[in-house]
All heavy atoms as an XYZ file, in Angstrom:
1000
protein
N      34.225     86.865    232.715
C      33.476     88.108    232.432
C      32.045     87.817    232.419
O      31.628     86.901    231.671
C      34.043     88.752    231.176
C      33.313     90.065    230.886
S      34.211     91.052    229.577
C      35.337     91.977    230.618
N      31.147     88.651    232.957
C      29.721     88.327    233.007
C      29.118     88.779    231.677
O      29.535     89.676    231.072
C      29.051     88.965    234.145
O      29.104     90.332    234.155
N      28.001     88.082    231.339
C      27.230     88.398    230.172
C      26.128     89.471    230.573
O      25.193     89.009    231.163
C      26.619     87.164    229.590
C      25.946     87.474    228.248
O      26.105     88.571    227.606
O      25.141     86.656    227.822
N      26.282     90.761    230.218
C      25.318     91.747    230.670
C      24.598     92.265    229.450
O      24.897     93.457    229.017
C      26.086     92.858    231.403
C      26.690     92.419    232.710
C      27.317     93.551    233.516
O      27.020     94.762    233.238
O      28.159     93.173    234.323
N      23.777     91.539    228.936
C      23.071     91.891    227.693
C      21.996     92.916    227.963
O      21.399     93.520    227.047
C      22.323     90.593    227.080
C      23.360     89.613    226.567
C      22.751     88.479    226.043
N      23.635     87.383    225.811
C      23.542     86.325    224.992
N      22.428     86.255    224.417
N      24.479     85.550    224.993
N      21.701     93.124    229.230
C      20.503     94.106    229.561
C      20.993     95.491    229.963
O      20.305     96.301    230.374
C      19.599     93.514    230.597
C      20.281     93.188    231.849
O      21.464     93.148    231.886
O      19.542     92.944    232.848
N      22.336     95.654    229.721
C      22.919     96.973    230.113
C      23.643     97.576    228.900
O      24.077     96.782    228.046
C      23.984     96.904    231.275
O      25.135     96.055    230.885
C      23.249     96.402    232.522
N      23.701     98.869    228.773
C      24.422     99.612    227.718
C      25.816     99.579    227.951
O      26.330     99.696    229.125
C      23.887    101.011    227.594
S      22.117    101.098    227.087
N      26.652     99.504    226.896
C      28.061     99.694    227.032
C      28.406    101.126    227.157
O      29.559    101.490    227.662
C      28.763     99.096    225.770
C      28.668     97.543    225.839
O      28.546     96.946    226.905
O      28.764     96.943    224.751
N      27.597    101.960    226.651
C      27.872    103.444    226.636
C      26.722    104.098    227.413
O      25.570    103.845    227.227
C      27.754    103.915    225.196
C      27.786    105.485    224.991
C      29.220    105.899    225.417
C      27.693    105.797    223.467
N      27.182    104.935    228.449
C      26.173    105.611    229.220
C      25.630    106.854    228.494
O      26.408    107.793    228.187
C      26.866    105.953    230.567
C      25.824    106.729    231.540
C      24.643    105.861    231.824
C      26.606    107.107    232.829
N      24.425    106.811    228.104
C      23.857    107.980    227.453
C      22.338    108.063    227.843
O      21.806    107.146    228.414
C      23.962    107.777    225.877
S      23.016    106.402    225.259
N      21.834    109.266    227.593
C      20.348    109.481    227.945
C      19.694    110.260    226.914
O      20.101    111.386    226.645
C      20.295    110.059    229.437
C      18.859    110.414    229.885
C      18.124    109.112    230.104
C      18.991    111.050    231.233
N      18.621    109.739    226.363
C      17.827    110.508    225.492
C      16.795    111.185    226.263
O      15.703    110.727    226.532
C      17.088    109.589    224.415
C      16.316    110.346    223.393
O      16.076    111.573    223.594
O      15.776    109.696    222.494
N      17.167    112.374    226.865
C      16.426    113.053    227.793
C      14.969    113.389    227.433
O      14.003    113.115    228.172
C      17.167    114.292    228.490
C      16.506    114.965    229.636
C      16.473    113.953    230.800
C      17.352    116.188    230.076
N      14.782    113.903    226.242
C      13.415    114.285    225.902
C      12.470    113.049    225.847
O      11.360    113.031    226.340
C      13.506    114.912    224.518
C      14.869    115.520    224.492
C      15.779    114.466    225.291
N      13.028    111.991    225.307
C      12.274    110.716    225.140
C      12.018    110.120    226.591
O      10.828    109.757    226.936
C      13.044    109.713    224.398
C      12.375    108.420    224.132
N      11.149    108.310    223.395
C      12.610    107.148    224.466
C      10.756    107.116    223.451
N      11.584    106.320    223.993
N      13.124    110.132    227.509
C      12.854    109.541    228.804
C      11.901    110.419    229.619
O      11.089    109.870    230.385
C      14.232    109.539    229.464
N      12.014    111.708    229.490
C      10.938    112.590    230.184
C       9.551    112.364    229.777
O       8.636    112.379    230.620
C      11.360    114.111    230.076
C      12.549    114.482    230.874
C      12.251    114.412    232.432
O      11.098    114.677    232.826
O      13.229    114.090    233.147
N       9.344    112.162    228.492
C       8.017    111.878    227.972
C       7.455    110.655    228.505
O       6.322    110.618    228.977
C       8.105    111.871    226.372
C       6.742    111.587    225.743
C       6.888    111.524    224.285
O       7.861    111.806    223.628
O       5.876    110.989    223.612
N       8.268    109.612    228.570
C       7.823    108.317    229.138
C       7.587    108.599    230.659
O       6.484    108.139    231.205
C       8.851    107.267    228.962
C       8.922    106.909    227.377
C       8.590    106.007    229.691
C      10.165    106.030    227.070
N       8.397    109.142    231.395
C       8.249    109.318    232.793
C       7.016    110.233    233.104
O       6.325    109.877    234.045
C       9.498    110.197    233.374
C       9.347    110.390    234.851
C      10.514    111.193    235.388
N      11.410    110.301    235.992
C      12.544    110.763    236.576
N      12.926    112.036    236.657
N      13.312    109.871    237.230
N       6.717    111.211    232.305
C       5.540    111.953    232.563
C       4.241    111.229    232.275
O       3.173    111.492    232.853
C       5.512    113.304    231.610
N       4.332    110.141    231.536
C       3.107    109.395    231.142
C       2.853    108.181    232.036
O       1.897    107.456    232.004
N       3.792    107.969    233.081
C       3.620    106.845    233.995
C       2.494    107.079    234.901
O       2.202    108.266    235.344
C       4.959    106.652    234.791
C       6.188    106.226    233.986
C       7.389    106.020    234.907
C       5.882    104.829    233.498
N       1.764    106.021    235.315
C       0.693    106.168    236.288
C       1.187    106.635    237.679
O       2.376    106.286    237.980
C       0.029    104.801    236.303
C       0.956    103.873    235.701
C       1.962    104.659    234.875
N       0.345    107.229    238.430
C       0.768    107.689    239.778
C       0.911    106.374    240.676
O       0.302    105.341    240.390
C      -0.346    108.468    240.407
C      -0.589    109.852    239.622
C       0.657    110.811    239.777
O       1.290    110.798    240.788
O       0.901    111.464    238.796
N       1.677    106.554    241.749
C       1.999    105.377    242.591
C       0.725    104.770    243.272
O       0.651    103.586    243.104
C       2.892    105.851    243.744
C       3.325    104.793    244.724
C       4.179    103.654    243.846
C       4.278    105.329    245.786
N      -0.305    105.462    243.642
C      -1.473    104.751    244.144
C      -2.134    103.803    243.077
O      -2.555    102.810    243.388
C      -2.344    105.877    244.537
C      -1.537    107.032    244.786
C      -0.346    106.894    243.878
N      -2.085    104.368    241.801
C      -2.719    103.501    240.780
C      -1.847    102.284    240.524
O      -2.394    101.194    240.246
C      -2.776    104.369    239.477
C      -3.805    105.497    239.639
O      -4.719    105.363    240.418
O      -3.592    106.602    238.817
N      -0.513    102.415    240.543
C       0.292    101.268    240.286
C       0.251    100.298    241.492
O       0.180     99.027    241.254
C       1.829    101.795    240.170
C       2.776    100.601    240.194
C       2.022    102.608    238.963
N       0.083    100.815    242.681
C      -0.107     99.931    243.876
C      -1.324     99.136    243.690
O      -1.452     97.898    244.076
C       0.003    100.682    245.163
C       1.357    101.162    245.518
C       1.446    102.186    246.671
O       0.273    102.805    246.915
O       2.473    102.399    247.200
N      -2.499     99.833    243.303
C      -3.717     99.061    243.218
C      -3.657     98.005    242.078
O      -4.183     96.931    242.181
C      -4.854    100.122    242.845
C      -6.217     99.474    242.908
C      -7.231    100.668    242.569
O      -6.967    101.676    242.031
N      -8.536    100.326    242.927
N      -3.028     98.345    240.947
C      -2.852     97.360    239.834
C      -2.032     96.235    240.253
O      -2.269     95.044    239.926
C      -2.347     98.036    238.639
N      -0.950     96.445    241.067
C      -0.072     95.387    241.538
C      -0.893     94.484    242.522
O      -0.721     93.256    242.458
C       1.147     96.018    242.250
N      -1.765     95.031    243.373
C      -2.474     94.200    244.236
C      -3.502     93.276    243.455
O      -3.727     92.167    243.766
C      -3.332     95.130    245.245
N      -4.098     93.932    242.397
C      -5.014     93.121    241.599
C      -4.223     91.905    240.919
O      -4.681     90.852    240.816
C      -5.632     93.977    240.450
N      -3.028     92.223    240.369
C      -2.219     91.272    239.738
C      -1.821     90.066    240.797
O      -1.803     88.910    240.481
C      -1.015     91.850    239.044
N      -1.461     90.543    242.024
C      -1.132     89.596    243.047
C      -2.276     88.715    243.397
O      -2.132     87.537    243.655
C      -0.593     90.298    244.252
C       0.885     90.654    244.259
C       1.330     91.101    245.660
N       0.524     92.127    246.290
C       0.726     93.459    246.051
N       1.727     93.831    245.263
N      -0.004     94.316    246.630
N      -3.471     89.258    243.368
C      -4.655     88.545    243.699
C      -4.869     87.354    242.717
O      -5.292     86.277    243.096
C      -5.954     89.344    243.725
N      -4.507     87.563    241.438
C      -4.626     86.483    240.547
C      -3.432     85.577    240.382
O      -3.321     84.645    239.614
C      -5.021     87.042    239.041
C      -6.395     87.644    239.007
C      -6.587     88.157    237.623
C      -7.429     86.651    239.368
N      -2.339     85.948    241.199
C      -1.093     85.148    241.192
C      -1.217     83.805    241.984
O      -0.354     83.043    241.802
N      -2.264     83.584    242.664
C      -2.448     82.338    243.298
C      -3.287     81.445    242.317
O      -4.357     81.800    241.960
C      -3.259     82.621    244.635
C      -3.489     81.285    245.371
O      -2.528     80.831    246.114
O      -4.614     80.756    245.186
N      -2.901     80.194    242.180
C      -3.585     79.245    241.363
C      -5.077     79.039    241.743
O      -5.956     78.896    240.880
C      -2.833     77.897    241.361
C      -1.457     78.254    241.852
C      -1.628     79.512    242.703
N      -5.361     78.935    243.017
C      -6.769     78.769    243.527
C      -7.578     79.981    243.158
O      -8.719     79.837    242.668
C      -6.781     78.521    245.016
O      -6.031     77.323    245.326
C      -8.182     78.295    245.429
N      -7.082     81.191    243.377
C      -7.818     82.421    243.127
C      -8.076     82.557    241.557
O      -9.085     82.986    241.175
C      -7.197     83.661    243.674
C      -7.319     83.674    245.231
C      -6.932     85.002    245.787
N      -5.501     85.266    245.750
C      -4.661     84.962    246.597
N      -4.936     84.161    247.654
N      -3.348     85.221    246.469
N      -7.006     82.185    240.855
C      -7.169     82.346    239.337
C      -8.201     81.265    238.796
O      -8.979     81.559    237.992
C      -5.782     82.034    238.678
C      -5.824     82.267    237.150
C      -6.398     83.593    236.754
C      -4.424     82.060    236.574
N      -8.300     80.070    239.529
C      -9.232     79.066    239.074
C     -10.718     79.601    239.405
O     -11.562     79.421    238.679
C      -8.910     77.759    239.801
O      -7.636     77.296    239.383
C      -9.958     76.694    239.397
N     -10.767     80.202    240.614
C     -12.022     80.756    241.029
C     -12.488     81.813    240.087
O     -13.629     81.849    239.632
C     -11.962     81.308    242.538
C     -11.841     80.095    243.430
C     -13.109     82.175    242.851
C     -11.502     80.500    244.867
N     -11.591     82.677    239.700
C     -11.850     83.806    238.835
C     -12.301     83.253    237.442
O     -13.199     83.780    236.818
C     -10.691     84.760    238.752
N     -11.579     82.207    236.976
C     -11.944     81.606    235.746
C     -13.303     81.009    235.736
O     -14.052     81.070    234.731
C     -10.845     80.495    235.365
N     -13.629     80.333    236.881
C     -15.061     79.835    236.997
C     -16.063     80.899    236.956
O     -17.146     80.753    236.297
C     -15.099     78.997    238.294
N     -15.750     82.109    237.646
C     -16.728     83.149    237.574
C     -16.812     83.780    236.159
O     -17.817     84.252    235.774
C     -16.341     84.233    238.538
C     -16.548     83.889    240.047
C     -15.883     84.995    240.931
C     -17.998     83.716    240.290
N     -15.775     83.658    235.479
C     -15.766     84.162    234.008
C     -16.709     83.277    233.174
O     -17.452     83.760    232.381
C     -14.372     84.143    233.443
C     -14.136     84.752    232.059
C     -14.442     86.344    232.086
C     -12.707     84.512    231.624
N     -16.728     81.976    233.533
C     -17.558     81.003    232.808
C     -19.026     81.035    233.263
O     -19.978     80.955    232.524
C     -17.030     79.590    232.874
O     -15.771     79.554    232.285
N     -19.128     81.181    234.573
C     -20.402     80.912    235.203
C     -21.200     82.234    235.521
O     -22.249     82.062    236.076
N     -20.650     83.313    235.196
C     -21.286     84.607    235.506
C     -21.432     84.924    236.930
O     -20.876     85.908    237.436
C     -22.655     84.659    234.739
O     -22.531     84.329    233.461
C     -23.282     86.163    234.859
N     -22.172     84.205    237.697
C     -22.511     84.489    239.064
C     -22.627     83.150    239.767
O     -23.371     82.289    239.377
C     -23.737     85.378    239.276
C     -24.073     85.827    240.524
C     -25.233     86.730    240.519
O     -26.402     86.236    240.050
O     -25.137     87.932    241.023
N     -21.946     82.967    240.946
C     -21.978     81.773    241.714
C     -21.993     82.062    243.165
O     -21.366     83.030    243.633
C     -20.770     80.840    241.398
C     -20.686     80.300    239.976
C     -19.260     79.714    239.711
C     -21.738     79.249    239.804
N     -22.612     81.142    243.979
C     -22.559     81.220    245.414
C     -21.355     80.434    245.890
O     -20.816     79.664    245.015
C     -23.851     80.727    246.102
S     -24.108     78.936    245.832
N     -20.957     80.549    247.076
C     -19.764     79.883    247.542
C     -19.890     78.387    247.598
O     -18.904     77.676    247.150
C     -19.435     80.255    249.051
C     -18.267     79.523    249.614
C     -19.059     81.756    249.119
N     -21.017     77.857    247.808
C     -21.165     76.335    247.799
C     -21.067     75.827    246.378
O     -20.411     74.801    246.218
C     -22.456     75.902    248.471
S     -23.996     76.767    247.945
N     -21.587     76.559    245.449
C     -21.436     76.008    243.948
C     -20.034     76.200    243.566
O     -19.450     75.417    242.929
C     -22.331     76.833    243.049
C     -23.774     76.544    243.121
O     -24.094     75.425    243.672
O     -24.627     77.230    242.572
N     -19.437     77.293    244.014
C     -18.048     77.597    243.616
C     -17.109     76.571    244.210
O     -16.179     76.050    243.483
C     -17.600     79.016    244.056
C     -16.112     79.278    243.859
S     -15.784     79.462    242.098
C     -16.758     80.908    241.697
N     -17.395     76.114    245.466
C     -16.445     75.097    246.115
C     -16.554     73.831    245.321
O     -15.537     73.147    245.053
C     -16.924     74.898    247.484
N     -17.779     73.454    244.851
C     -17.849     72.232    244.070
C     -17.178     72.365    242.759
O     -16.509     71.359    242.305
C     -19.367     71.910    243.920
C     -19.534     70.522    243.306
C     -19.617     69.335    243.954
C     -19.637     70.239    241.924
N     -19.723     68.315    243.060
C     -19.780     68.798    241.697
C     -19.643     71.063    240.725
C     -19.858     68.215    240.537
C     -19.711     70.379    239.555
C     -19.839     69.019    239.404
N     -17.388     73.505    242.037
C     -16.797     73.717    240.712
C     -15.274     73.579    240.765
O     -14.604     72.952    239.904
C     -17.216     75.070    240.163
C     -16.455     75.464    238.971
C     -18.708     75.055    239.786
N     -14.646     74.197    241.789
C     -13.232     74.213    241.838
C     -12.580     73.108    242.687
O     -11.427     72.959    242.728
C     -12.610     75.612    242.303
C     -13.068     76.710    241.429
C     -13.008     75.848    243.746
N     -13.438     72.316    243.252
C     -12.973     71.141    244.012
C     -12.231     71.469    245.305
O     -11.250     70.776    245.717
N     -12.664     72.531    245.936
C     -12.021     72.959    247.177
C     -13.019     73.145    248.363
O     -14.180     73.250    248.025
C     -11.295     74.278    247.075
C     -10.174     74.292    245.999
C      -8.900     73.583    246.499
O      -8.790     73.265    247.623
N      -8.169     73.146    245.503
N     -12.626     73.133    249.573
C     -13.526     73.376    250.696
C     -14.136     74.762    250.638
O     -13.536     75.715    250.248
C     -12.738     73.161    252.061
N     -15.427     74.804    251.204
C     -16.116     76.133    251.143
C     -15.328     77.193    251.912
O     -15.346     78.350    251.486
C     -17.570     75.967    251.755
C     -18.494     75.426    250.840
C     -19.928     75.439    251.374
O     -20.244     76.065    252.270
N     -20.806     74.658    250.748
N     -14.808     76.872    253.053
C     -14.096     77.893    253.792
C     -12.872     78.434    253.081
O     -12.563     79.575    253.162
C     -13.763     77.354    255.229
C     -12.785     76.197    255.260
O     -12.645     75.544    254.232
N     -12.178     76.001    256.403
N     -12.147     77.537    252.385
C     -11.012     78.003    251.586
C     -11.498     78.887    250.492
O     -10.943     79.984    250.184
C     -10.235     76.763    251.044
C      -9.058     77.198    250.181
C      -7.966     77.841    250.998
C      -8.548     75.911    249.493
N     -12.500     78.562    249.759
C     -13.076     79.294    248.663
C     -13.535     80.598    249.200
O     -13.376     81.671    248.592
C     -14.231     78.500    247.913
C     -14.912     79.333    246.941
C     -13.581     77.361    247.226
N     -14.265     80.688    250.332
C     -14.656     81.939    250.840
C     -13.528     82.856    251.220
O     -13.554     83.964    250.881
C     -15.528     81.583    252.171
O     -15.982     82.710    252.756
N     -12.534     82.366    251.767
C     -11.304     83.082    252.001
C     -10.676     83.657    250.740
O     -10.433     84.932    250.722
C     -10.204     82.175    252.630
C      -8.887     82.782    252.732
N      -8.500     83.767    253.585
C      -7.781     82.540    252.005
C      -7.255     84.133    253.468
N      -6.734     83.457    252.430
N     -10.602     82.918    249.644
C     -10.032     83.369    248.448
C     -10.962     84.427    247.801
O     -10.541     85.421    247.175
C      -9.714     82.289    247.476
C      -8.430     81.575    247.901
N      -7.235     82.165    247.820
C      -8.306     80.241    248.316
C      -6.305     81.279    248.191
N      -6.890     80.120    248.552
N     -12.274     84.184    247.859
C     -13.241     85.193    247.376
C     -13.069     86.535    248.100
O     -13.176     87.587    247.466
C     -14.715     84.685    247.416
C     -15.000     83.695    246.364
C     -16.390     82.920    246.708
C     -15.225     84.343    245.026
N     -12.857     86.401    249.370
C     -12.678     87.764    250.171
C     -11.505     88.458    249.674
O     -11.565     89.785    249.487
C     -12.581     87.370    251.600
C     -12.656     88.545    252.559
C     -12.597     88.168    254.008
N     -13.330     86.937    254.306
C     -12.873     85.842    254.689
N     -11.455     85.716    254.821
N     -13.513     84.703    255.009
N     -10.445     87.749    249.380
C      -9.150     88.412    248.899
C      -9.454     88.979    247.439
O      -8.990     90.126    247.163
C      -7.945     87.395    248.845
C      -7.574     86.904    250.202
C      -6.472     85.868    249.981
C      -6.968     88.062    251.006
N     -10.236     88.332    246.599
C     -10.492     88.875    245.322
C     -11.450     90.021    245.383
O     -11.333     90.979    244.671
C     -11.197     87.694    244.444
C     -10.249     86.599    244.015
C     -11.067     85.386    243.445
C      -9.192     87.134    243.018
N     -12.359     90.106    246.338
C     -13.177     91.186    246.637
C     -12.379     92.431    247.062
O     -12.537     93.573    246.589
C     -14.272     90.918    247.621
C     -15.455     90.215    247.103
C     -16.682     90.257    248.020
N     -16.420     90.003    249.414
C     -16.367     88.799    250.017
N     -16.665     87.781    249.305
N     -16.096     88.765    251.291
N     -11.473     92.113    247.965
C     -10.615     93.257    248.488
C      -9.731     93.870    247.398
O      -9.571     95.091    247.408
C      -9.750     92.706    249.616
O     -10.482     92.131    250.710
C      -8.719     93.728    250.131
N      -9.362     93.043    246.410
C      -8.582     93.551    245.259
C      -9.399     94.225    244.223
O      -8.883     94.764    243.185
C      -7.785     92.431    244.650
N     -10.794     94.151    244.382
C     -11.634     94.812    243.509
C     -11.994     93.995    242.242
O     -12.518     94.596    241.349
N     -11.724     92.726    242.269
C     -11.858     91.937    241.093
C     -13.274     91.131    241.182
O     -13.740     90.632    240.111
C     -10.759     90.895    241.006
C      -9.425     91.525    240.814
C      -8.351     90.421    240.800
C      -9.303     92.531    239.777
N     -13.842     91.071    242.373
C     -15.111     90.329    242.569
C     -16.078     91.121    243.342
O     -15.633     91.850    244.265
C     -14.832     88.948    243.268
C     -16.132     88.324    243.784
C     -14.065     88.011    242.417
N     -17.306     91.031    242.923
C     -18.361     91.778    243.697
C     -19.243     90.716    244.320
O     -19.372     89.650    243.801
C     -19.175     92.614    242.796
N     -19.937     90.976    245.426
C     -20.825     90.194    246.061
C     -22.132     90.807    246.376
O     -22.159     92.047    246.576
C     -20.194     89.594    247.343
N     -23.193     90.073    246.203
C     -24.538     90.681    246.553
C     -25.302     89.552    247.262
O     -25.192     88.352    246.997
C     -25.291     91.098    245.378
C     -25.718     90.043    244.406
C     -26.437     90.595    243.202
N     -26.894     89.512    242.409
C     -27.947     88.634    242.541
N     -28.748     88.924    243.618
N     -28.174     87.770    241.807
N     -26.025     89.916    248.298
C     -26.910     88.993    248.985
C     -28.251     88.861    248.352
O     -28.825     89.877    247.922
C     -27.040     89.497    250.460
C     -27.965     88.572    251.204
C     -27.904     88.854    252.746
N     -26.658     88.513    253.322
C     -26.226     87.285    253.723
N     -27.008     86.307    253.469
N     -25.093     87.039    254.315
N     -28.740     87.628    248.101
C     -29.954     87.374    247.587
C     -30.653     86.366    248.588
O     -30.325     85.183    248.551
C     -29.940     86.841    246.137
C     -31.340     86.682    245.518
C     -31.309     86.677    244.105
O     -30.420     87.357    243.459
O     -32.122     86.002    243.524
N     -31.514     86.820    249.299
C     -32.164     86.165    250.424
C     -31.085     85.525    251.314
O     -30.369     86.263    251.969
C     -33.059     85.083    249.789
C     -34.220     85.642    249.086
C     -35.167     84.571    248.520
N     -36.114     85.145    247.575
C     -35.996     85.083    246.301
N     -34.888     84.469    245.758
N     -36.831     85.655    245.503
N     -30.936     84.228    251.339
C     -29.972     83.583    252.362
C     -28.614     83.306    251.682
O     -27.820     82.660    252.262
C     -30.623     82.326    252.878
C     -31.821     82.651    253.709
C     -32.553     81.478    254.269
N     -31.653     80.622    254.994
C     -31.965     79.481    255.458
N     -33.240     78.955    255.140
N     -31.130     78.643    256.129
N     -28.457     83.612    250.407
C     -27.298     83.277    249.620
C     -26.504     84.553    249.315
O     -27.140     85.602    249.000
C     -27.551     82.572    248.400
C     -28.224     81.150    248.713
S     -28.696     80.188    247.321
C     -28.062     80.911    245.946
N     -25.190     84.441    249.241
C     -24.361     85.573    248.730
C     -23.871     85.141    247.396
O     -23.172     84.071    247.236
C     -23.130     85.835    249.650
C     -22.205     86.970    249.123
C     -23.747     86.181    251.052
N     -24.216     85.955    246.323
C     -23.810     85.648    244.942
C     -22.554     86.488    244.623
O     -22.490     87.615    244.964
C     -24.901     85.871    244.002
C     -26.156     85.169    244.266
S     -26.080     83.332    244.416
C     -25.788     83.065    242.698
N     -21.590     85.826    244.020
C     -20.305     86.458    243.603
C     -20.139     86.509    242.080
O     -20.594     85.545    241.393
C     -19.144     85.612    244.133
C     -19.122     85.664    245.612
N     -19.852     84.703    246.406
C     -18.454     86.373    246.567
C     -19.581     84.929    247.618
N     -18.778     85.942    247.760
N     -19.683     87.620    241.632
C     -19.399     87.813    240.184
C     -18.221     88.640    240.023
O     -17.753     89.378    240.895
C     -20.612     88.385    239.536
O     -20.770     89.714    240.067
N     -17.533     88.546    238.860
C     -16.429     89.388    238.509
C     -16.805     90.854    238.246
O     -17.937     91.105    237.591
C     -15.747     88.845    237.209
C     -14.944     87.595    237.449
C     -14.408     87.102    236.009
C     -13.801     87.765    238.391
N     -16.102     91.790    238.591
C     -16.262     93.148    238.345
C     -15.813     93.306    236.851
O     -15.168     92.433    236.325
C     -15.458     94.075    239.288
O     -14.085     93.874    239.093
C     -15.871     93.927    240.689
N     -16.040     94.389    236.259
C     -15.562     94.590    234.934
C     -14.054     94.617    234.875
O     -13.382     94.027    233.987
C     -16.067     95.982    234.396
C     -17.461     96.002    233.806
C     -17.726     94.910    232.872
O     -16.975     94.752    231.827
O     -18.734     94.222    232.935
N     -13.500     95.178    235.895
C     -11.948     95.196    236.013
C     -11.509     93.714    236.165
O     -10.471     93.271    235.509
C     -11.513     95.979    237.174
C     -10.059     96.076    237.312
C      -9.624     97.058    238.349
N      -8.230     97.301    238.284
C      -7.522     97.401    239.422
N      -8.018     97.419    240.595
N      -6.150     97.555    239.348
N     -12.178     92.963    237.015
C     -11.861     91.582    237.155
C     -11.948     90.766    235.945
O     -11.063     89.975    235.646
N     -13.030     90.982    235.225
C     -13.249     90.250    233.974
C     -12.180     90.557    232.997
O     -11.549     89.606    232.312
C     -14.576     90.694    233.403
C     -14.979     90.001    232.149
C     -16.428     90.455    231.787
N     -16.666     90.001    230.453
C     -17.061     88.661    230.092
N     -17.160     87.796    231.086
N     -17.274     88.336    228.896
N     -11.784     91.845    232.827
C     -10.744     92.244    231.903
C      -9.396     91.592    232.211
O      -8.727     91.159    231.385
C     -10.662     93.736    231.880
O     -11.857     94.310    231.328
N      -9.078     91.635    233.532
C      -7.769     91.105    233.989
C      -7.703     89.582    233.868
O      -6.725     89.069    233.392
C      -7.589     91.583    235.450
C      -6.130     91.278    235.957
C      -5.057     91.947    235.092
C      -5.973     91.896    237.365
N      -8.772     88.880    234.137
C      -8.797     87.384    234.079
C      -8.688     87.068    232.618
O      -7.848     86.121    232.221
C     -10.069     86.850    234.642
C     -10.247     85.368    234.272
C     -10.048     87.011    236.126
N      -9.380     87.757    231.710
C      -9.229     87.511    230.249
C      -7.841     87.683    229.799
O      -7.206     86.939    229.073
C     -10.268     88.293    229.394
C     -11.682     87.814    229.637
C      -9.948     88.271    227.936
C     -12.749     88.607    229.078
N      -7.242     88.855    230.182
C      -5.830     89.086    229.839
C      -4.810     88.011    230.484
O      -3.968     87.602    229.697
C      -5.412     90.477    230.363
N      -5.021     87.600    231.655
C      -4.137     86.652    232.246
C      -4.257     85.287    231.587
O      -3.349     84.601    231.207
C      -4.326     86.521    233.783
C      -3.659     85.299    234.310
C      -3.898     87.742    234.457
N      -5.534     84.846    231.217
C      -5.704     83.521    230.655
C      -5.511     83.521    229.255
O      -5.570     82.526    228.555
C      -7.178     83.071    231.011
C      -7.437     82.750    232.513
C      -8.885     82.376    232.675
C      -6.424     81.743    233.056
N      -5.343     84.785    228.576
C      -5.037     84.821    227.190
C      -6.149     84.584    226.222
O      -5.992     84.209    225.092
N      -7.392     84.821    226.693
C      -8.491     84.683    225.842
C      -9.139     86.037    225.491
O      -8.903     87.088    226.046
N     -10.060     86.047    224.513
C     -10.870     87.229    224.071
C     -12.126     87.341    224.812
O     -12.609     88.350    225.033
C     -11.071     87.226    222.558
C      -9.710     87.326    221.835
O      -8.811     87.981    222.358
O      -9.590     86.772    220.716
N     -12.695     86.193    225.045
C     -14.044     86.178    225.649
C     -14.173     85.061    226.693
O     -13.309     84.192    226.790
C     -15.136     85.882    224.599
C     -15.711     87.067    224.036
C     -16.328     88.096    224.966
O     -17.102     87.691    225.788
O     -15.977     89.234    224.947
N     -15.312     85.109    227.496
C     -15.460     84.069    228.473
C     -15.808     82.831    227.738
O     -16.476     82.796    226.663
C     -16.643     84.483    229.365
N     -15.448     81.655    228.374
C     -15.810     80.338    227.741
C     -17.342     80.272    227.787
O     -18.003     80.865    228.592
C     -15.204     79.325    228.692
C     -14.173     80.095    229.435
C     -14.551     81.607    229.419
N     -17.878     79.431    226.970
C     -19.317     79.314    226.890
C     -19.863     78.694    228.249
O     -19.313     77.697    228.739
C     -19.799     78.356    225.738
C     -21.343     78.257    225.754
C     -19.367     78.991    224.504
N     -20.800     79.433    228.881
C     -21.229     78.883    230.198
C     -22.752     78.638    230.111
O     -23.371     78.851    229.144
N     -23.276     78.185    231.230
C     -24.684     77.919    231.316
C     -25.449     79.193    231.402
O     -24.943     80.233    231.756
C     -24.999     77.160    232.586
C     -24.473     75.780    232.661
C     -24.985     75.056    233.925
N     -25.187     76.065    234.996
C     -25.656     75.719    236.154
N     -26.058     74.534    236.356
N     -25.860     76.570    237.051
N     -26.691     79.106    231.036
C     -27.520     80.387    231.288
C     -27.751     80.485    232.643
O     -27.631     79.632    233.493
C     -28.849     80.024    230.563
N     -27.932     81.766    233.083
C     -28.129     82.159    234.498
C     -29.320     81.435    235.039
O     -30.422     81.326    234.418
C     -28.321     83.634    234.569
C     -27.842     84.219    235.814
C     -27.904     85.728    235.694
C     -27.340     86.419    236.830
N     -27.402     87.822    236.799
N     -29.157     80.855    236.189
C     -30.320     80.072    236.843
C     -30.942     80.994    237.890
O     -30.254     81.606    238.653
C     -29.773     78.796    237.506
C     -30.871     78.130    238.295
C     -29.081     77.863    236.541
N     -32.278     81.078    237.930
C     -32.985     81.812    238.916
C     -32.683     81.239    240.215
O     -32.777     79.983    240.405
C     -34.419     81.815    238.545
C     -35.194     82.842    239.479
O     -34.766     84.046    239.618
O     -36.188     82.394    239.976
N     -32.515     82.100    241.306
C     -32.209     81.549    242.594
C     -33.330     80.697    243.135
O     -33.081     79.709    243.867
C     -31.900     82.776    243.616
C     -31.712     82.257    244.936
C     -30.616     83.520    243.042
N     -34.576     81.093    242.867
C     -35.790     80.231    243.332
C     -35.699     78.822    242.824
O     -36.304     77.904    243.422
C     -37.076     80.888    243.081
C     -37.169     82.173    243.890
C     -38.502     82.871    243.634
O     -39.517     82.225    243.228
O     -38.590     84.080    243.863
N     -35.080     78.541    241.588
C     -34.986     77.308    241.113
C     -33.959     76.423    241.684
O     -33.929     75.177    241.566
C     -34.759     77.352    239.575
C     -35.812     78.002    238.789
C     -35.321     78.237    237.294
O     -34.397     77.524    236.847
O     -35.934     78.942    236.614
N     -33.085     76.989    242.540
C     -31.948     76.322    243.104
C     -32.429     75.538    244.315
O     -33.371     76.004    245.110
C     -30.869     77.238    243.440
C     -30.512     78.027    242.280
C     -29.510     78.933    242.637
N     -28.332     78.278    243.034
C     -27.150     78.613    242.802
N     -26.870     79.665    242.283
N     -26.129     77.790    243.161
N     -31.771     74.413    244.632
C     -32.148     73.635    245.855
C     -30.943     73.507    246.795
O     -30.198     72.627    246.686
C     -32.597     72.260    245.377
O     -31.597     71.558    244.601
N     -30.811     74.486    247.532
C     -29.702     74.550    248.631
C     -30.279     74.091    249.914
O     -31.427     74.514    250.250
C     -29.157     75.903    248.664
C     -28.181     76.260    247.484
N     -26.913     75.800    247.490
C     -28.513     76.977    246.412
C     -26.385     76.271    246.393
N     -27.288     76.892    245.764
N     -29.488     73.405    250.644
C     -29.923     72.984    251.976
C     -29.569     73.942    252.977
O     -28.450     74.488    252.968
C     -29.379     71.498    252.314
C     -29.753     71.087    253.654
C     -29.828     70.603    251.158
């Protein structure tokens, strides 16, 4: 005999309670969007990139590649997926593209990593002070 601890022995339905819960569920498009965001952080490389953005506030791809120890083209690919999921924003500053977490991305990364705040990071560096080749 199988052990079915997750099923009831008696078929019953508390209809008012069940209807109240059903009425409060999010719409399918909202659930699909949330699932896509969760999937985006389900990859260890993307979660590491997001954690770095949580610490570093804003990073370009070349800095991000060095921080996470991966090739620039791989990091660029993962950043694109994080942007598509709405977790990362990008802005061009002269010849560099700077990436940062969106508010939604920040909240989700904190929730996934189990922390209350971002780890202590460096102060933001002015782009003109940077020496990129």
